[in-house]
C-alpha positions in Angstrom: -36.7 23.9 -12.5 -35.1 20.8 -10.4 -33.0 20.1 -7.8 -30.4 17.0 -7.0 -28.8 16.3 -4.4 -25.6 14.2 -4.7 -24.8 13.4 -1.0 -20.5 11.6 -1.2 -18.4 9.7 1.0 -15.6 7.7 -0.1 -12.5 5.8 1.8 -14.3 4.8 5.5 -12.0 2.4 6.3 -13.9 0.9 8.5 -14.3 4.1 10.7 -17.4 3.4 12.6 -17.5 5.6 15.4 -16.8 9.1 16.2 -12.6 9.6 16.2 -10.1 12.0 15.8 -9.2 13.7 12.9 -6.3 15.4 11.9 -6.9 19.4 10.5 -4.0 22.0 10.3 -4.0 24.9 12.2 -1.2 27.5 13.7 1.2 25.5 11.8 0.5 23.0 13.4 -1.7 19.5 13.6 -4.6 19.8 15.6 -7.3 17.3 16.5 -11.0 17.4 16.4 -13.9 14.6 17.2 -15.2 13.6 13.6 -17.2 11.0 11.9 -18.8 7.8 12.2 -21.9 5.9 10.8 -24.5 7.2 13.2 -23.6 11.0 12.4 -23.8 10.4 8.7 -27.5 8.1 8.8 -28.6 11.2 10.6 -27.7 13.6 8.5 -28.6 11.6 5.4 -32.1 11.1 7.2 -32.5 14.9 7.9 -31.7 15.7 4.3 -34.3 13.7 3.2 -36.7 14.5 5.2 -36.1 18.2 4.0 -35.6 18.0 0.4 -36.7 15.1 -2.6 -33.8 14.0 -5.0 -31.2 12.8 -3.2 -28.1 10.5 -4.6 -26.5 8.9 -1.6 -23.3 7.2 -3.6 -20.0 5.5 -1.7 -16.1 5.7 -3.4 -15.0 2.6 -1.8 -12.4 0.9 0.8 -15.8 0.0 3.3 -15.3 -3.5 4.1 -11.3 -2.7 5.4 -9.4 -0.7 8.1 -10.3 -1.2 11.5 -10.2 -4.7 14.2 -14.3 -5.5 13.5 -14.1 -5.1 9.7 -11.3 -7.0 9.3 -11.3 -9.9 12.1 -15.0 -11.1 10.4 -13.6 -10.4 6.7 -15.8 -7.7 6.4 -19.0 -8.7 7.2 -19.5 -6.7 10.8 -19.9 -3.5 9.6 -22.7 -4.9 6.8 -25.8 -4.2 9.6 -24.7 -0.8 9.0 -24.5 -0.7 5.6 -27.9 -2.3 5.3 -29.7 0.6 7.4 -27.3 3.8 5.6 -29.9 4.1 3.0 -26.8 4.1 -0.1 -27.9 4.4 -3.7 -24.8 2.5 -4.9 -21.1 2.0 -4.8 -17.8 1.1 -6.2 -15.5 -1.3 -4.2 -12.2 0.3 -3.6 -8.7 -1.7 -3.9 -8.8 -2.6 -0.4 -12.5 -3.9 -0.3 -10.9 -6.8 -2.5 -9.0 -8.1 0.5 -10.6 -11.1 0.9 -10.6 -12.2 -2.3 -13.2 -12.4 -5.2 -15.7 -14.9 -3.5 -15.8 -13.3 -0.3 -16.4 -10.2 -1.8 -19.0 -11.0 -4.3 -20.4 -12.7 -0.7 -20.9 -9.3 0.8 -22.1 -7.2 -2.4 -25.2 -10.6 -2.4 -25.6 -8.9 2.0 -26.2 -5.2 0.3 -29.6 -3.7 -0.5 -27.8 -1.2 -3.3 -26.3 -1.7 -6.4 -22.9 -2.3 -7.0 -21.1 -0.7 -10.1 -17.7 -1.3 -11.9 -17.1 -1.3 -15.6 -13.0 -1.9 -15.0 -12.9 -5.2 -13.3 -13.1 -8.7 -15.1 -14.0 -12.4 -13.9 -11.1 -14.4 -15.5 -12.8 -17.6 -16.1 -16.2 -15.7 -17.8 -14.5 -12.5 -18.6 -17.7 -11.2 -17.8 -17.3 -7.4 -16.1 -17.1 -9.0 -12.0 -19.9 -6.6 -11.1 -22.6 -4.2 -12.9 -20.8 -1.7 -15.2 -23.3 1.3 -14.4 -26.7 2.1 -12.9 -29.7 4.4 -14.0 -31.4 6.0 -11.1 -34.9 8.1 -11.8 -36.0 11.2 -9.5 -38.2 13.5 -9.6 -38.1 15.5 -13.4 -34.8 14.2 -13.5 -32.2 10.7 -14.4 -29.1 10.1 -13.6 -26.5 7.2 -15.1 -24.0 6.8 -12.8 -20.7 4.6 -13.8 -18.8 3.0 -11.3 -14.9 2.4 -11.8 -12.6 0.6 -9.0 -8.6 1.1 -8.8 -6.9 -0.5 -11.8 -3.7 -1.4 -10.3 -5.2 -4.6 -7.5 -2.9 -6.9 -9.7 0.4 -4.9 -9.6 0.3 -3.0 -5.9 -1.3 -5.7 -3.7 -0.9 -9.2 -2.3 -1.1 -11.4 -5.0 -5.0 -13.1 -2.8 -6.4 -9.7 -3.5 -7.0 -10.3 -7.4 -7.0 -13.7 -7.3 -9.7 -14.8 -10.6 -10.0 -11.1 -11.6 -8.3 -8.8 -14.2 -8.1 -5.5 -13.8 -8.2 -2.2 -16.8 -7.7 1.5 -16.4 -10.9 2.0 -17.7 -11.0 4.5 -20.1 -12.6 2.6 -23.1 -15.2 1.1 -21.1 -15.7 4.3 -19.5 -16.1 5.8 -22.9 -18.8 3.0 -23.8 -20.8 3.4 -20.5 -21.2 7.2 -21.6 -22.2 5.9 -25.4 -25.1 4.1 -23.6 -26.3 6.6 -21.5 -26.0 9.4 -24.1 -29.7 10.3 -24.6 -31.3 8.1 -21.7 -29.9 10.2 -19.0 -30.3 14.2 -17.7 -26.4 13.7 -15.7 -23.8 11.1 -15.6 -21.9 10.7 -12.7 -18.3 8.7 -12.7 -18.2 6.7 -9.6 -14.4 6.2 -8.7 -11.8 4.7 -6.6 -9.0 6.0 -9.1 -7.4 8.2 -6.5 -7.6 12.1 -7.9 -4.7 12.3 -10.3 -6.0 9.2 -12.1 -9.7 10.3 -12.6 -9.0 14.0 -13.4 -6.4 12.7 -16.1 -9.4 10.2 -16.9 -11.6 12.8 -17.9 -9.4 14.5 -19.8 -9.6 11.7 -22.2 -13.7 10.8 -21.7 -16.2 13.6 -23.0 -19.3 13.4 -21.9 -19.0 12.6 -18.1 -20.7 15.3 -16.1 -19.3 14.6 -12.2 -17.0 12.8 -11.2 -16.7 12.0 -7.7 -13.1 10.8 -7.2 -12.0 8.2 -4.2 -9.1 6.7 -2.9 -6.7 9.6 -2.5 -8.1 10.8 0.7 -8.5 14.9 -0.7 -10.2 17.2 0.6 -11.7 18.7 -1.8 -13.3 22.0 -0.9 -13.6 23.7 -4.4 -14.6 21.2 -7.4 -12.3 21.0 -9.6 -13.2 21.4 -13.8 -12.4 19.1 -16.3 -13.3 19.0 -19.6 -17.2 20.2 -18.5 -17.0 17.9 -16.0 -16.8 19.1 -11.7 -14.3 16.5 -10.1 -14.8 16.2 -6.0 -13.8 14.3 -3.2 -14.8 14.0 0.5 -11.8 13.1 2.1 -11.5 9.7 4.1 -12.5 7.9 7.4 -16.4 8.5 7.8 -15.2 12.3 9.0 -16.1 13.9 5.7 -19.5 13.9 3.3 -19.1 16.0 0.0 -22.5 17.7 -0.8 -23.5 18.5 -4.4 -26.9 20.6 -5.0 -27.3 20.9 -8.9 -29.8 22.5 -10.8 -31.2 21.5 -13.3 -33.6 23.7 -16.4 -34.9 22.0 -19.1 -33.2 19.1 -18.3 -29.3 20.6 -18.9 -27.2 21.4 -15.4 -27.7 25.0 -14.9 -25.8 25.5 -11.5 -24.6 24.0 -9.1 -23.1 24.7 -5.1 -20.7 22.3 -3.4 -19.8 22.1 0.3 -17.1 19.7 1.8 -19.8 18.9 5.1 -17.4 17.8 8.2 -19.8 15.3 9.9 -18.8 16.8 13.5 -20.1 16.6 17.2 -23.0 19.5 15.7 -24.2 16.7 14.2 -26.4 14.4 16.1 -25.9 10.9 16.1 -28.9 8.6 14.6 -30.3 6.4 17.9 -30.9 2.9 16.0 -27.7 3.4 14.1 -25.2 4.0 17.4 -26.8 0.5 18.9 -25.7 -1.2 15.4 -22.4 0.3 15.5 -22.3 -0.4 19.2 -23.1 -4.0 19.4 -20.6 -4.4 16.0 -17.6 -2.8 18.1 -18.6 -4.7 21.5 -17.0 -8.0 20.8 -13.6 -6.0 20.4 -13.8 -4.4 23.9 -10.9 -6.6 25.2 -8.4 -4.9 23.3 -10.2 -1.3 23.3 -9.8 -0.8 27.3 -6.1 -3.1 26.8 -3.4 0.1 27.4 -0.6 -1.3 25.6 1.4 1.6 25.4 1.8 5.5 25.9 2.0 8.0 23.2 3.7 12.0 23.9 3.1 12.6 19.7 0.1 12.9 18.1 0.0 9.7 15.5 -1.0 10.0 12.4 0.1 10.1 8.7 -1.4 12.9 7.0 1.8 14.2 5.4 3.5 12.8 2.4 7.2 12.0 3.1 6.8 10.5 6.7 4.6 10.7 9.7 4.6 10.2 13.5 1.8 7.1 13.3 5.2 5.2 10.2 8.0 6.3 12.7 6.4 4.1 15.4 5.7 1.4 13.4 9.2 1.2 11.4 11.3 1.9 15.2 9.7 -0.9 16.5 10.7 -2.7 13.4 14.2 -2.0 13.8 14.1 -2.4 17.7 13.2 -5.9 17.2 15.0 -7.4 14.5 18.2 -5.1 16.0 20.9 -7.1 13.3 19.0 -5.0 10.4 20.6 -2.1 9.1 17.2 0.4 8.7 13.3 -0.5 8.1 10.1 -0.2 5.7 6.6 -0.2 6.1 4.4 0.8 3.4 2.9 3.9 2.3 -0.5 3.8 3.8 -3.2 6.6 3.6 -5.5 4.6 6.3 -5.7 5.3 9.7 -7.4 7.5 11.9 -5.3 9.4 14.3 -4.3 8.5 17.8 -4.2 11.6 20.3 -1.1 12.0 22.7 -1.7 9.7 25.8 -3.0 6.2 26.0 -2.4 3.6 23.1 -4.8 0.7 23.0 -4.2 -2.3 21.2 -7.5 -1.5 18.9 -5.5 1.4 18.3 -2.6 -0.8 17.1 -5.1 -2.6 14.5 -6.6 0.7 13.5 -2.9 2.1 13.1 -1.8 -1.1 11.0 -5.1 -3.6 10.7 -3.0 -5.8 7.8 -1.1 -7.3 10.9 1.2 -8.5 8.4 4.6 -10.7 9.6 7.9 -9.4 9.9 10.7 -10.4 7.0 13.8 -9.5 6.6 15.1 -8.9 3.6 19.3 -8.6 2.4 19.6 -6.3 -0.5 22.4 -4.6 -2.5 22.6 -1.1 -2.3 22.1 -0.9 -5.9 18.7 -3.0 -5.8 17.4 -0.6 -2.7 18.2 2.1 -4.7 16.6 1.5 -7.7 13.8 -0.2 -5.1 13.5 3.4 -3.7 13.3 5.1 -7.4 10.9 2.7 -8.3 8.7 3.7 -5.2 8.9 8.0 -6.1 8.1 7.5 -9.5 4.4 5.7 -8.2 4.1 8.4 -6.0 5.0 11.4 -8.2 5.1 9.9 -12.0 4.2 12.9 -14.6 2.4 10.1 -16.2 -1.4 9.8 -13.6 -1.5 6.9 -14.7 1.6 5.7 -13.6 1.1 6.8 -9.9 0.3 3.6 -8.1 1.7 4.2 -4.7 0.4 5.7 -1.6 2.8 7.9 0.0 6.0 7.4 0.4 7.6 4.4 1.5 8.2 5.1 5.7 11.7 4.3 7.0 13.8 3.7 10.0 17.8 4.3 9.8 17.8 6.0 6.2 17.6 9.4 5.2 16.7 10.6 1.6 17.2 14.1 -0.3 14.8 14.2 -2.9 13.8 15.9 -6.2 9.9 14.9 -6.9 9.9 16.9 -10.3 13.2 15.0 -11.7 12.9 12.8 -14.5 11.9 8.5 -13.0 15.1 7.2 -11.5 17.0 10.5 -11.3 15.3 12.1 -8.2 17.2 11.1 -4.8 19.5 13.5 -4.5 21.5 11.8 -1.5 20.9 8.6 0.1 22.3 7.8 3.7 22.0 4.3 5.7 22.9 4.5 8.8 24.3 8.5 9.1 26.7 6.8 6.1 26.5 7.2 2.1 25.3 4.4 0.6 27.3 1.8 -0.9 25.5 0.2 -3.7 28.1 -3.3 -3.9 27.1 -3.7 -0.2 24.6 -6.0 1.2 22.1 -4.6 3.8 19.7 -6.3 5.9 16.0 -5.1 5.8 13.3 -5.5 8.3 10.1 -5.2 6.9 6.4 -6.4 7.3 3.9 -8.2 4.9 3.8 -8.9 0.8 2.7 -5.7 -0.5 6.0 -4.5 0.8 8.9 -5.0 -2.1 6.4 -7.2 -3.6 9.1 -8.2 -6.1 11.6 -9.4 -3.8 9.4 -12.1 -2.1 11.6 -15.1 -2.9 14.3 -13.5 -1.1 12.0 -12.8 2.1 12.5 -14.5 5.3 9.2 -14.4 7.8 10.0 -14.8 11.7 6.7 -15.9 12.5 6.0 -12.4 14.8 3.4 -10.1 13.9 3.2 -6.3 13.5 1.0 -5.4 16.3 2.9 -7.7 18.2 6.3 -6.3 17.9 4.7 -2.4 18.0 3.1 -3.4 21.7 6.9 -5.0 22.7 9.1 -1.7 21.8 6.2 0.2 24.1 6.6 -1.7 26.4 10.2 -1.8 26.4 11.3 2.1 25.5 8.1 3.5 27.6 6.7 6.5 26.3 6.7 7.3 22.3 8.0 10.7 21.5 8.7 11.1 17.4 11.5 13.1 17.0 10.5 15.6 14.7 13.6 15.1 13.0 13.3 15.3 9.1 14.9 12.4 7.4 13.1 12.3 3.7 13.3 15.6 2.4 12.0 17.5 -0.7 15.1 20.0 -1.4 
């Protein structure tokens, strides 16, 4: 009898230190302190001292998400990753943020392998990373296949995917499984596709035993069984680890136990890693100490339709460009919650780490309606491979009721702008930010030289304490 423990982390997004995380209690959002690399490092070291056969894997979005990472193009986190004792990782969509060459440079600095079978170098048509790795333990061999986000070229700014070609990875995964058959006792798929896509792919590809899913920030507390495989995902923001203990008998998986481990304050810090993280954060002490406003509401984006964190963003845009009819922000998932109280400049760079430039855009009601329907299809499509969005686009100045289960192009039931029913022929002026938002309308955007963080700072300074009004404007009916 042999035992193997697989530890999964995914979507850390630069959450290097202890931070607030949102949980639901008494029908309300509640915050608890969780996470950070010092506690993860300690958990892993203690586990390795107690048991053998530990496989520690990361599911992507390692190099983007907070000010130190974005300001250094990912390089700030390298000292921490070099000590974290990972066995391998797959890049997420945000890991391509600094371009092909910078990601290659970051990968070369890592002491563990980078894998992804579904992204190729357009110049050579060769796989950009290793498709898979084989790890040998006492009494068991494990094959790990990497699968990155397949729509970087479609949903992210053009610079992310320049020189690279992405695919859904179905055939590539099949080929990898065939290559591993007979060579290993367990086949693991380490994916940054998102839970719906991972479950769908697992129905299409036979032979996978374990799927470590990432990208969609799901806290999976019980494994999902699909086509003979166990599918799990471990939340986000370095707040959780997935722990899968597998028992083998005669070279075959006989039993398993799974736990979604909350990395809370009951876990002590690893002192060496704590020192490394302090060194990473020290250059940003000015931003961490600079209070730029206050909030009466918990700022989070843990809800699908709309969220207080994004209301702050879109209200700020609409305030700054008060000749606009409405404002939008992309439906991102990342960004650790900010408790009621002070908001620092560092918080703002965590809320919107891309700090995009503000644009205005004129769009007919018909064009806007179509754009919103397209967004809803990317969130709610019946075909998981068409689910390419995060959450529903965030907005101010708009009311929308929708039926998520309706067919593509027919989900919106009612759309009001400024309290008035939309006029399909009228041109509306929109405020937004960045190239990821309304990507297809780039030539019609007018950029204004102002960036999101400065616009939000001004809004907080001139309007006093922020409070999300709690009024529902995006209704699933």
